[in-house]
C-alpha positions in Angstrom: -21.9 11.7 -26.2 -20.7 11.1 -22.5 -18.9 13.5 -20.3 -15.3 14.2 -20.4 -13.1 13.0 -17.3 -9.8 14.6 -16.9 -7.7 12.2 -14.6 -4.4 13.8 -13.3 -1.7 11.0 -12.6 -1.2 8.0 -14.4 0.0 6.0 -11.4 -1.7 2.7 -10.2 -4.7 4.5 -9.1 -5.1 6.9 -11.7 -4.7 4.5 -14.6 -6.9 2.0 -12.9 -9.7 4.7 -12.6 -9.1 5.8 -16.2 -9.7 2.2 -17.5 -12.8 1.7 -15.5 -14.2 5.1 -16.6 -13.3 4.3 -20.3 -15.2 0.9 -19.9 -18.2 2.9 -18.7 -18.0 4.8 -22.1 -16.7 8.2 -20.7 -14.2 10.2 -22.7 -11.3 10.1 -20.4 -7.8 12.1 -20.7 -5.1 10.9 -18.5 -2.3 13.1 -17.9 1.1 12.2 -16.2 4.0 14.5 -15.4 6.5 11.9 -15.8 7.5 10.3 -18.9 6.1 6.9 -20.2 7.9 4.4 -17.8 7.6 2.0 -20.6 10.3 3.7 -22.7 12.3 4.8 -19.8 14.9 3.3 -17.6 13.4 3.0 -14.0 15.7 4.8 -11.4 16.9 2.6 -8.8 15.8 2.6 -5.2 12.4 3.7 -5.7 10.2 0.7 -6.5 9.2 -0.8 -3.1 7.5 -4.0 -4.2 3.8 -4.1 -3.6 1.8 -6.6 -1.5 -1.4 -7.2 -3.5 -4.4 -8.7 -1.6 -7.9 -9.2 -1.8 -9.2 -5.7 -2.0 -7.0 -4.9 -4.8 -7.6 -7.9 -6.6 -11.5 -7.2 -6.4 -10.7 -3.8 -8.2 -8.7 -5.4 -10.9 -11.4 -8.1 -11.3 -13.8 -5.0 -12.1 -11.8 -4.1 -15.2 -11.1 -7.7 -16.1 -7.2 -7.9 -15.3 -7.2 -10.0 -12.1 -5.9 -13.1 -13.7 -3.5 -11.4 -15.9 -2.0 -9.7 -12.8 -1.8 -12.8 -10.7 0.4 -14.4 -13.4 2.9 -11.5 -12.5 2.7 -12.2 -8.8 4.6 -14.4 -6.2 2.5 -15.7 -3.4 3.7 -15.2 0.1 2.1 -17.2 2.7 3.6 -15.5 5.8 6.3 -13.6 7.4 9.8 -15.5 7.5 11.2 -13.8 10.6 15.1 -13.7 10.9 15.9 -13.3 14.7 19.4 -12.2 15.2 21.5 -15.0 16.1 18.4 -17.5 15.9 17.0 -19.8 13.4 14.3 -18.2 10.8 10.7 -19.4 11.3 7.7 -18.8 9.2 4.7 -17.0 10.8 1.7 -17.8 8.5 -0.6 -14.9 7.8 -3.5 -17.0 8.5 -4.9 -20.4 9.7 -6.9 -21.0 6.8 -5.8 -22.8 3.8 -5.6 -20.6 0.6 -5.0 -17.3 2.4 -2.0 -15.3 1.2 -0.8 -12.2 -0.1 1.2 -11.5 -3.4 4.3 -9.8 -4.3 4.1 -7.6 -7.4 6.4 -5.2 -8.9 5.2 -1.7 -8.9 6.5 -0.8 -12.3 5.5 -4.1 -13.8 1.9 -3.6 -12.6 1.7 0.0 -13.6 3.0 -0.9 -17.0 0.4 -3.6 -17.4 -2.3 -1.1 -16.6 -1.0 1.6 -19.1 -1.0 -1.2 -21.9 -4.6 -2.0 -20.9 -5.7 1.8 -21.0 -4.3 2.1 -24.5 -6.9 -0.4 -25.7 -9.7 1.9 -25.4 -10.2 4.5 -28.2 -12.1 6.8 -25.7 -9.0 7.1 -23.5 -6.1 9.3 -24.3 -2.9 9.3 -22.4 -0.4 12.2 -22.3 3.0 12.1 -20.7 5.3 15.1 -19.7 2.4 16.9 -18.7 2.6 18.5 -15.1 -0.4 19.7 -13.4 0.3 23.1 -11.8 -3.4 23.9 -10.6 -6.9 23.3 -11.1 -9.9 25.6 -11.5 -12.1 23.7 -9.2 -15.5 25.2 -10.0 -15.1 25.0 -13.8 -13.1 21.6 -14.0 -10.0 23.2 -15.7 -6.7 21.9 -15.4 -3.6 23.9 -16.1 -0.6 22.0 -17.3 3.1 22.7 -18.2 5.2 20.1 -20.5 8.8 19.3 -20.2 9.7 22.6 -22.3 7.6 24.7 -19.9 4.9 25.4 -22.4 1.5 25.8 -20.9 -1.8 24.5 -21.5 -5.5 24.5 -20.3 -7.5 21.5 -20.5 -11.4 21.7 -20.0 -13.4 18.9 -18.7 -16.6 17.9 -17.2 -15.0 16.6 -13.9 -11.4 16.3 -12.7 -10.2 13.3 -10.8 -6.9 14.1 -9.1 -4.9 10.7 -8.5 -1.5 12.5 -8.6 0.1 11.1 -5.4 1.1 12.4 -2.1 2.5 15.6 -3.6 -0.8 16.2 -5.3 -1.3 19.4 -7.2 -4.8 18.8 -7.5 -5.3 18.5 -3.5 -3.0 21.8 -3.4 -5.6 23.8 -5.3 -8.3 22.4 -2.7 -5.9 23.6 0.1 -5.9 27.0 -1.5 -9.5 27.4 -1.1 -9.4 26.1 2.5 -11.7 28.9 3.8 -14.3 28.1 1.1 -14.2 24.4 1.6 -13.3 24.2 5.3 -10.4 22.0 4.0 -8.5 20.1 6.7 -5.0 18.6 6.1 -2.6 16.9 8.2 0.7 15.4 7.4 2.7 13.0 9.8 6.2 12.0 9.0 7.7 8.9 10.8 11.2 9.4 12.3 12.3 6.6 10.1 13.2 6.5 6.4 13.8 3.6 3.8 16.6 2.6 1.4 16.2 -0.1 -1.0 18.8 -2.9 -1.8 18.6 -6.1 -3.8 19.5 -9.7 -3.4 20.3 -11.1 -6.7 19.2 -14.6 -8.3 21.0 -17.6 -7.1 23.7 -18.8 -9.4 22.0 -20.9 -12.0 18.7 -19.2 -11.3 16.2 -19.6 -8.4 15.8 -17.7 -5.1 18.7 -17.5 -2.5 16.2 -17.5 0.5 12.6 -18.9 0.9 10.8 -17.7 -2.2 7.0 -17.7 -0.8 7.4 -15.3 2.2 7.9 -11.9 3.3 11.2 -11.9 5.1 11.7 -9.7 8.1 14.8 -8.9 10.1 13.2 -7.3 13.2 15.8 -5.5 15.3 13.8 -3.4 17.8 13.9 0.2 16.7 14.5 -0.7 13.0 14.2 -3.6 10.7 14.7 -4.7 7.1 12.3 -6.7 5.0 12.7 -8.7 1.6 9.9 -9.4 -0.9 10.5 -11.9 -3.9 10.6 -11.0 -7.5 9.8 -13.3 -10.4 13.5 -13.5 -11.9 14.8 -15.0 -8.6 15.8 -11.7 -7.1 14.5 -10.2 -3.8 13.9 -6.3 -3.4 15.2 -5.5 0.0 13.9 -2.5 2.0 16.0 -1.0 5.1 13.8 0.7 7.5 16.0 2.7 9.9 15.8 5.9 11.9 17.7 8.9 10.5 19.3 9.7 13.9 21.0 7.5 16.3 23.4 4.8 16.3 21.5 2.7 13.5 20.5 6.0 11.8 21.1 6.7 8.1 22.8 10.0 9.2 25.4 7.8 11.1 26.1 5.0 8.7 27.9 7.4 6.3 31.1 5.6 5.7 31.8 2.1 4.2 33.5 0.7 7.3 31.0 1.7 9.7 28.1 0.6 7.6 29.7 -2.6 6.8 30.6 -3.2 10.7 26.9 -2.4 11.5 25.3 -4.8 9.2 27.8 -7.5 9.8 26.6 -7.3 13.5 23.0 -6.8 13.0 22.1 -8.7 9.7 24.8 -11.2 9.3 22.8 -13.7 7.3 21.3 -11.0 5.1 24.6 -9.4 4.1 26.0 -12.5 2.4 23.4 -12.5 -0.1 23.9 -8.8 -1.0 27.2 -8.9 -3.2 26.8 -5.3 -4.1 25.8 -3.9 -0.7 28.1 -1.1 -0.3 27.5 0.4 -3.8 23.7 -0.1 -3.6 23.5 1.6 -0.1 25.2 4.7 -1.2 24.0 4.9 -4.8 20.3 4.6 -3.9 18.4 7.3 -2.3 16.9 7.4 1.2 13.3 8.1 1.1 10.8 9.3 3.8 7.8 7.7 5.2 4.6 9.7 6.1 0.9 9.7 6.2 -1.5 12.3 4.8 -5.1 12.7 5.8 -7.5 15.5 4.7 -11.2 16.5 4.1 -13.2 17.1 2.0 -12.0 15.2 -1.1 -14.3 16.9 -3.4 -15.1 20.5 -4.4 -18.2 22.0 -6.1 -19.3 18.4 -7.7 -16.5 19.0 -10.1 -13.0 17.9 -8.9 -12.2 15.0 -6.7 -9.0 13.7 -5.3 -8.3 10.1 -4.6 -5.6 7.3 -3.9 -2.5 8.9 -2.2 -3.6 12.1 -3.2 -6.4 12.0 -0.5 -4.9 9.6 2.0 -1.2 8.6 1.5 0.0 5.9 4.2 3.0 4.1 5.2 3.6 0.6 3.6 3.6 -1.6 6.7 0.2 -3.2 6.3 0.7 -3.8 2.5 -2.4 -1.8 2.0 -1.5 1.5 0.3 -2.1 0.1 -3.2 -5.0 -2.0 -2.3 -6.7 1.0 -0.6 -6.2 2.9 -3.8 -7.5 0.3 -5.9 -10.4 -0.1 -3.6 -11.2 3.5 -4.0 -11.9 2.7 -7.8 -14.3 -0.3 -6.9 -16.1 1.8 -4.3 -16.4 4.7 -6.6 -17.8 2.8 -9.3 -20.5 1.2 -7.1 -21.3 4.6 -5.7 -21.5 5.9 -9.4 -24.1 3.2 -10.1 -26.1 4.1 -7.1 -26.5 7.8 -8.2 -26.8 7.1 -11.9 -23.9 9.3 -13.1 -24.9 12.4 -10.7 -21.3 13.7 -10.2 -22.0 15.9 -7.1 -24.0 13.1 -5.2 -21.5 10.6 -6.1 -18.5 12.7 -5.0 -20.1 13.6 -1.6 -21.0 10.0 -1.0 -18.0 8.6 -2.0 -15.6 10.9 0.1 -18.0 10.5 3.1 -17.9 6.6 2.6 -14.1 6.5 2.3 -12.4 8.9 4.6 -13.1 7.0 8.0 -11.9 3.9 6.3 -8.9 5.1 4.9 -7.8 6.9 8.0 -8.5 3.5 9.8 -5.9 1.8 7.4 -3.4 4.6 7.8 -3.5 4.2 11.6 -3.3 0.3 11.3 -0.2 0.8 9.0 1.5 2.7 11.7 0.5 0.1 14.3 2.0 -2.7 12.2 5.3 -0.8 11.7 5.8 -1.0 15.4 4.7 -4.6 15.4 6.9 -5.8 12.6 9.8 -3.9 14.2 9.5 -4.7 17.8 7.1 -7.5 18.5 7.1 -10.2 15.9 9.6 -12.3 17.9 8.1 -11.3 21.3 6.8 -14.4 23.2 3.3 -12.8 24.0 3.0 -12.1 20.2 4.1 -15.3 19.1 1.7 -17.1 21.5 -1.2 -14.6 20.3 -0.5 -15.4 16.6 -0.3 -19.3 17.3 -3.7 -19.1 18.9 -5.1 -17.0 16.2 -4.1 -19.5 13.5 -5.7 -22.3 15.4 -8.8 -20.3 15.8 -8.8 -19.6 12.2 -8.2 -23.4 11.5 -11.2 -24.5 13.5 -13.8 -22.0 13.1 -14.7 -20.7 9.7 -16.0 -17.4 10.9 -13.2 -16.3 12.9 -10.7 -13.8 11.4 -7.8 -12.4 13.0 -7.2 -8.6 12.7 -4.8 -9.0 9.9 -7.2 -11.4 8.2 -10.1 -9.0 8.5 -8.3 -6.2 6.8 -6.2 -8.4 4.3 -8.7 -11.3 3.4 -12.1 -10.0 4.2 -12.4 -7.4 1.3 -16.3 -6.8 2.0 -15.5 -5.3 5.5 -14.8 -1.8 5.6 -11.2 -0.8 7.1 -12.8 0.9 10.0 -15.0 -2.0 11.0 -12.2 -4.3 10.7 -9.7 -2.1 12.7 -12.4 -1.8 15.4 -13.1 -5.5 15.5 -9.5 -6.6 15.2 -8.2 -4.3 18.0 -10.6 -5.7 20.4 -9.8 -9.3 19.6 -6.0 -8.7 19.8 -6.4 -7.0 23.5 -8.7 -10.0 24.5 -6.3 -12.6 23.1 -3.1 -10.9 24.6 -4.9 -11.0 28.1 -5.9 -14.6 27.5 -2.3 -15.7 26.5 -0.9 -14.0 29.7 -3.3 -16.0 31.9 -1.6 -18.8 34.1 -2.0 -22.1 32.2 -4.0 -20.6 29.3 -2.8 -23.5 27.1 -5.0 -25.6 29.1 -8.1 -23.4 28.2 -10.1 -25.2 25.3 -10.3 -23.5 21.9 -14.2 -23.6 22.0 -14.2 -21.7 25.3 -11.8 -18.9 23.9 -13.8 -18.7 20.8 -17.1 -18.2 22.8 -15.5 -15.6 25.0 -14.3 -13.6 21.8 -17.8 -13.9 20.1 -19.3 -12.9 23.2 -17.3 -9.5 23.3 -16.8 -8.9 19.6 -19.9 -8.6 17.6 -19.7 -9.7 13.9 
């Protein structure tokens, strides 16, 4: 009989990992501290629609779910920029036809994964089961249920996929001296709050369906992603302090005046604006980096438990799903040897997840401050022309989002070098007269693929 794997956390990463390990024939026990989301009402204001792209689809393909999940998605071909006082315009993600990202509901995706997990006789799911700590060396998880009754669960290995507040990671931190465990947590000075644009009367979408909408305001911004029912999930990213801060917008009159001034074309689409703003919680935005991810060849952390990031590159879920596909390949390479697999996996992934964490912060400032900047617009237009003309040219965004076989760190290093060169070119006098072929050759001579 194959070994038993205990997976802590039935979110997106944990459930996908459980499915794949069950497909490989392992006995899998998946535990989740929350109730079964398929049976409970999902609290408002905590969903944050997800952008599913090539890396995530690759992992879903591994378990045979990519086509099913695509039916739950809305393609987004670019960013629809809403400048204050100007006409909205579309900044396409890529110059290549067929490159797009997908808007998908987080709870909808999670429920689809849970339904798939229940198809396997060798996979058991238990809800209302909160992990309090882990015996790292002996692969024993300690749990309590909603009545505070405690339970010990023995397994051959434990995989912690229990999110940014991971109890499994805390157990590694408790052995910091033994494991030489390093941990860092960085909060942005911004938070987020969700609102919603309802479907248009008679059905359909009130604003462009196939785009990620951005209202950039320099210092803060709001975005909106489409849903299948015609609605949009709107997320307001503002600082906590200052005139635009959540701590300042505390009464309806101040709030309405601010949004009427800063987001007039958005406000008209949110009929329950005041109620939603004050009813929905304000979330924080942070990054977690740590190392090592494993202990004693018995316990491993993955997904947000190992590398939580901010949502501004649309790669948090994709990176977590990529953990599953990379782990699966490394498990093949080491013929099921857990200690070798865990060590190789963490050493392969940590530099790449650190890279996408850094890129996500960079993209926050880009989306907030630069998407309507003339030099940025010129650079993006040039990138699209290069992608349309030269099949082997990828912008930094495309390297990360559409080139799923390139590790994040490599994409970051190449993309940043390209960006600097293109920005310099776009500021040369008369750069428009330089041929695309000449620009392409200059990039290829300085950026090795």
